[in-house]
PDB file as gemmi writes it, atoms N, CA and C in Angstrom:
CRYST1    1.000    1.000    1.000  90.00  90.00  90.00 P 1                      
ATOM      1  N   MET A   1     104.428  93.443  97.032  1.00  0.00           N  
ATOM      2  CA  MET A   1     104.402  94.228  98.239  1.00  0.00           C  
ATOM      3  C   MET A   1     104.859  93.388  99.433  1.00  0.00           C  
ATOM      4  N   GLY A   2     104.498  92.115  99.413  1.00  0.00           N  
ATOM      5  CA  GLY A   2     104.893  91.241 100.508  1.00  0.00           C  
ATOM      6  C   GLY A   2     106.408  91.109 100.615  1.00  0.00           C  
ATOM      7  N   GLU A   3     107.061  90.981  99.477  1.00  0.00           N  
ATOM      8  CA  GLU A   3     108.519  90.863  99.480  1.00  0.00           C  
ATOM      9  C   GLU A   3     109.157  92.125 100.050  1.00  0.00           C  
ATOM     10  N   LYS A   4     108.645  93.284  99.663  1.00  0.00           N  
ATOM     11  CA  LYS A   4     109.171  94.555 100.184  1.00  0.00           C  
ATOM     12  C   LYS A   4     108.948  94.646 101.692  1.00  0.00           C  
ATOM     13  N   ALA A   5     107.788  94.203 102.165  1.00  0.00           N  
ATOM     14  CA  ALA A   5     107.494  94.224 103.596  1.00  0.00           C  
ATOM     15  C   ALA A   5     108.481  93.346 104.363  1.00  0.00           C  
ATOM     16  N   VAL A   6     108.785  92.164 103.825  1.00  0.00           N  
ATOM     17  CA  VAL A   6     109.741  91.272 104.471  1.00  0.00           C  
ATOM     18  C   VAL A   6     111.136  91.894 104.451  1.00  0.00           C  
ATOM     19  N   ASP A   7     111.522  92.476 103.330  1.00  0.00           N  
ATOM     20  CA  ASP A   7     112.821  93.147 103.244  1.00  0.00           C  
ATOM     21  C   ASP A   7     112.946  94.231 104.311  1.00  0.00           C  
ATOM     22  N   LEU A   8     111.892  95.006 104.501  1.00  0.00           N  
ATOM     23  CA  LEU A   8     111.913  96.068 105.503  1.00  0.00           C  
ATOM     24  C   LEU A   8     112.051  95.495 106.909  1.00  0.00           C  
ATOM     25  N   LEU A   9     111.360  94.404 107.178  1.00  0.00           N  
ATOM     26  CA  LEU A   9     111.488  93.759 108.492  1.00  0.00           C  
ATOM     27  C   LEU A   9     112.909  93.275 108.725  1.00  0.00           C  
ATOM     28  N   VAL A  10     113.511  92.671 107.709  1.00  0.00           N  
ATOM     29  CA  VAL A  10     114.885  92.178 107.822  1.00  0.00           C  
ATOM     30  C   VAL A  10     115.834  93.346 108.100  1.00  0.00           C  
ATOM     31  N   GLU A  11     115.540  94.508 107.511  1.00  0.00           N  
ATOM     32  CA  GLU A  11     116.363  95.706 107.719  1.00  0.00           C  
ATOM     33  C   GLU A  11     116.091  96.378 109.066  1.00  0.00           C  
ATOM     34  N   GLY A  12     115.126  95.849 109.816  1.00  0.00           N  
ATOM     35  CA  GLY A  12     114.833  96.406 111.133  1.00  0.00           C  
ATOM     36  C   GLY A  12     113.721  97.440 111.159  1.00  0.00           C  
ATOM     37  N   GLU A  13     113.101  97.700 110.017  1.00  0.00           N  
ATOM     38  CA  GLU A  13     111.997  98.655 109.957  1.00  0.00           C  
ATOM     39  C   GLU A  13     110.761  98.050 110.603  1.00  0.00           C  
ATOM     40  N   LYS A  14     110.094  98.827 111.436  1.00  0.00           N  
ATOM     41  CA  LYS A  14     108.854  98.375 112.063  1.00  0.00           C  
ATOM     42  C   LYS A  14     107.864  99.523 112.050  1.00  0.00           C  
ATOM     43  N   GLY A  15     106.576  99.179 112.104  1.00  0.00           N  
ATOM     44  CA  GLY A  15     105.537 100.208 112.145  1.00  0.00           C  
ATOM     45  C   GLY A  15     105.333 100.918 110.829  1.00  0.00           C  
ATOM     46  N   VAL A  16     105.646 100.232 109.725  1.00  0.00           N  
ATOM     47  CA  VAL A  16     105.459 100.826 108.405  1.00  0.00           C  
ATOM     48  C   VAL A  16     104.575  99.924 107.554  1.00  0.00           C  
ATOM     49  N   MET A  17     104.009 100.520 106.532  1.00  0.00           N  
ATOM     50  CA  MET A  17     103.216  99.747 105.578  1.00  0.00           C  
ATOM     51  C   MET A  17     103.752 100.000 104.179  1.00  0.00           C  
ATOM     52  N   VAL A  18     103.505  99.038 103.304  1.00  0.00           N  
ATOM     53  CA  VAL A  18     103.974  99.101 101.925  1.00  0.00           C  
ATOM     54  C   VAL A  18     102.773  99.335 101.026  1.00  0.00           C  
ATOM     55  N   GLY A  19     102.961 100.155 100.010  1.00  0.00           N  
ATOM     56  CA  GLY A  19     101.873 100.416  99.073  1.00  0.00           C  
ATOM     57  C   GLY A  19     102.408 100.881  97.730  1.00  0.00           C  
ATOM     58  N   LEU A  20     101.497 101.120  96.822  1.00  0.00           N  
ATOM     59  CA  LEU A  20     101.846 101.621  95.494  1.00  0.00           C  
ATOM     60  C   LEU A  20     101.319 103.038  95.336  1.00  0.00           C  
ATOM     61  N   ILE A  21     102.173 103.929  94.881  1.00  0.00           N  
ATOM     62  CA  ILE A  21     101.758 105.282  94.526  1.00  0.00           C  
ATOM     63  C   ILE A  21     102.359 105.582  93.163  1.00  0.00           C  
ATOM     64  N   ASN A  22     101.496 105.894  92.213  1.00  0.00           N  
ATOM     65  CA  ASN A  22     101.924 106.178  90.843  1.00  0.00           C  
ATOM     66  C   ASN A  22     102.811 105.071  90.279  1.00  0.00           C  
ATOM     67  N   GLY A  23     102.456 103.824  90.585  1.00  0.00           N  
ATOM     68  CA  GLY A  23     103.181 102.687  90.056  1.00  0.00           C  
ATOM     69  C   GLY A  23     104.495 102.383  90.749  1.00  0.00           C  
ATOM     70  N   LYS A  24     104.818 103.132  91.804  1.00  0.00           N  
ATOM     71  CA  LYS A  24     106.072 102.906  92.526  1.00  0.00           C  
ATOM     72  C   LYS A  24     105.786 102.319  93.891  1.00  0.00           C  
ATOM     73  N   LEU A  25     106.595 101.354  94.286  1.00  0.00           N  
ATOM     74  CA  LEU A  25     106.477 100.723  95.595  1.00  0.00           C  
ATOM     75  C   LEU A  25     107.058 101.671  96.640  1.00  0.00           C  
ATOM     76  N   ILE A  26     106.273 102.003  97.648  1.00  0.00           N  
ATOM     77  CA  ILE A  26     106.716 102.917  98.695  1.00  0.00           C  
ATOM     78  C   ILE A  26     106.423 102.296 100.057  1.00  0.00           C  
ATOM     79  N   HIS A  27     107.031 102.861 101.092  1.00  0.00           N  
ATOM     80  CA  HIS A  27     106.654 102.490 102.449  1.00  0.00           C  
ATOM     81  C   HIS A  27     106.559 103.770 103.271  1.00  0.00           C  
ATOM     82  N   SER A  28     105.639 103.756 104.213  1.00  0.00           N  
ATOM     83  CA  SER A  28     105.462 104.907 105.090  1.00  0.00           C  
ATOM     84  C   SER A  28     104.959 104.418 106.435  1.00  0.00           C  
ATOM     85  N   SER A  29     105.090 105.270 107.431  1.00  0.00           N  
ATOM     86  CA  SER A  29     104.638 104.896 108.765  1.00  0.00           C  
ATOM     87  C   SER A  29     103.115 104.799 108.784  1.00  0.00           C  
ATOM     88  N   PHE A  30     102.607 104.018 109.717  1.00  0.00           N  
ATOM     89  CA  PHE A  30     101.156 103.916 109.860  1.00  0.00           C  
ATOM     90  C   PHE A  30     100.553 105.279 110.154  1.00  0.00           C  
ATOM     91  N   GLU A  31     101.249 106.061 110.970  1.00  0.00           N  
ATOM     92  CA  GLU A  31     100.747 107.386 111.328  1.00  0.00           C  
ATOM     93  C   GLU A  31     100.612 108.275 110.096  1.00  0.00           C  
ATOM     94  N   GLU A  32     101.622 108.246 109.239  1.00  0.00           N  
ATOM     95  CA  GLU A  32     101.594 109.055 108.016  1.00  0.00           C  
ATOM     96  C   GLU A  32     100.478 108.584 107.082  1.00  0.00           C  
ATOM     97  N   ALA A  33     100.342 107.281 106.946  1.00  0.00           N  
ATOM     98  CA  ALA A  33      99.318 106.727 106.059  1.00  0.00           C  
ATOM     99  C   ALA A  33      97.914 107.049 106.572  1.00  0.00           C  
ATOM    100  N   ALA A  34      97.740 107.087 107.885  1.00  0.00           N  
ATOM    101  CA  ALA A  34      96.422 107.341 108.460  1.00  0.00           C  
ATOM    102  C   ALA A  34      95.983 108.795 108.305  1.00  0.00           C  
ATOM    103  N   LYS A  35      96.905 109.692 108.000  1.00  0.00           N  
ATOM    104  CA  LYS A  35      96.565 111.110 107.821  1.00  0.00           C  
ATOM    105  C   LYS A  35      95.734 111.342 106.559  1.00  0.00           C  
ATOM    106  N   GLU A  36      95.977 110.521 105.555  1.00  0.00           N  
ATOM    107  CA  GLU A  36      95.304 110.677 104.268  1.00  0.00           C  
ATOM    108  C   GLU A  36      94.009 109.883 104.241  1.00  0.00           C  
ATOM    109  N   LYS A  37      93.070 110.367 103.471  1.00  0.00           N  
ATOM    110  CA  LYS A  37      91.819 109.646 103.279  1.00  0.00           C  
ATOM    111  C   LYS A  37      91.838 109.073 101.859  1.00  0.00           C  
ATOM    112  N   TYR A  38      91.723 107.766 101.775  1.00  0.00           N  
ATOM    113  CA  TYR A  38      91.805 107.077 100.494  1.00  0.00           C  
ATOM    114  C   TYR A  38      90.468 106.438 100.156  1.00  0.00           C  
ATOM    115  N   THR A  39      90.222 106.305  98.879  1.00  0.00           N  
ATOM    116  CA  THR A  39      89.060 105.553  98.422  1.00  0.00           C  
ATOM    117  C   THR A  39      89.580 104.348  97.631  1.00  0.00           C  
ATOM    118  N   ILE A  40      88.810 103.302  97.656  1.00  0.00           N  
ATOM    119  CA  ILE A  40      89.203 102.115  96.906  1.00  0.00           C  
ATOM    120  C   ILE A  40      88.148 101.802  95.863  1.00  0.00           C  
ATOM    121  N   ASP A  41      88.576 101.133  94.836  1.00  0.00           N  
ATOM    122  CA  ASP A  41      87.667 100.667  93.791  1.00  0.00           C  
ATOM    123  C   ASP A  41      87.023  99.388  94.316  1.00  0.00           C  
ATOM    124  N   LEU A  42      85.739  99.445  94.630  1.00  0.00           N  
ATOM    125  CA  LEU A  42      85.066  98.294  95.230  1.00  0.00           C  
ATOM    126  C   LEU A  42      85.061  97.075  94.323  1.00  0.00           C  
ATOM    127  N   SER A  43      85.089  97.271  93.019  1.00  0.00           N  
ATOM    128  CA  SER A  43      85.117  96.114  92.125  1.00  0.00           C  
ATOM    129  C   SER A  43      86.426  95.349  92.292  1.00  0.00           C  
ATOM    130  N   ILE A  44      87.532  96.053  92.496  1.00  0.00           N  
ATOM    131  CA  ILE A  44      88.823  95.406  92.743  1.00  0.00           C  
ATOM    132  C   ILE A  44      88.800  94.702  94.098  1.00  0.00           C  
ATOM    133  N   TYR A  45      88.209  95.355  95.099  1.00  0.00           N  
ATOM    134  CA  TYR A  45      88.089  94.751  96.426  1.00  0.00           C  
ATOM    135  C   TYR A  45      87.311  93.435  96.345  1.00  0.00           C  
ATOM    136  N   HIS A  46      86.163  93.464  95.668  1.00  0.00           N  
ATOM    137  CA  HIS A  46      85.333  92.262  95.562  1.00  0.00           C  
ATOM    138  C   HIS A  46      86.049  91.160  94.769  1.00  0.00           C  
ATOM    139  N   LEU A  47      86.792  91.556  93.748  1.00  0.00           N  
ATOM    140  CA  LEU A  47      87.551  90.573  92.992  1.00  0.00           C  
ATOM    141  C   LEU A  47      88.616  89.914  93.878  1.00  0.00           C  
ATOM    142  N   ALA A  48      89.358  90.710  94.615  1.00  0.00           N  
ATOM    143  CA  ALA A  48      90.380  90.165  95.523  1.00  0.00           C  
ATOM    144  C   ALA A  48      89.748  89.274  96.578  1.00  0.00           C  
ATOM    145  N   ARG A  49      88.622  89.703  97.100  1.00  0.00           N  
ATOM    146  CA  ARG A  49      87.927  88.902  98.126  1.00  0.00           C  
ATOM    147  C   ARG A  49      87.488  87.561  97.552  1.00  0.00           C  
ATOM    148  N   SER A  50      87.009  87.552  96.315  1.00  0.00           N  
ATOM    149  CA  SER A  50      86.543  86.296  95.727  1.00  0.00           C  
ATOM    150  C   SER A  50      87.716  85.318  95.528  1.00  0.00           C  
ATOM    151  N   PHE A  51      88.906  85.835  95.281  1.00  0.00           N  
ATOM    152  CA  PHE A  51      90.070  84.966  95.134  1.00  0.00           C  
ATOM    153  C   PHE A  51      90.558  84.438  96.490  1.00  0.00           C  
ATOM    154  N   SER A  52      90.253  85.151  97.569  1.00  0.00           N  
ATOM    155  CA  SER A  52      90.785  84.763  98.873  1.00  0.00           C  
ATOM    156  C   SER A  52      89.930  83.741  99.593  1.00  0.00           C  
ATOM    157  N   ILE A  53      88.741  83.481  99.098  1.00  0.00           N  
ATOM    158  CA  ILE A  53      87.834  82.542  99.787  1.00  0.00           C  
ATOM    159  C   ILE A  53      87.990  81.151  99.213  1.00  0.00           C  
TER     160      ILE A  53                                                      
END                                                                             
């Protein structure tokens, strides 16, 4: 996702976020992303957090 975000910046895209939907890398505006309500798997969150400390 980081590589895609950098590619978008190089292309001049701003105000967008990168994510995965159905296994595909997508990007959308912050406004569009904020319209939806998402839930996360807390076990994945805690695992990622443990790797970041």
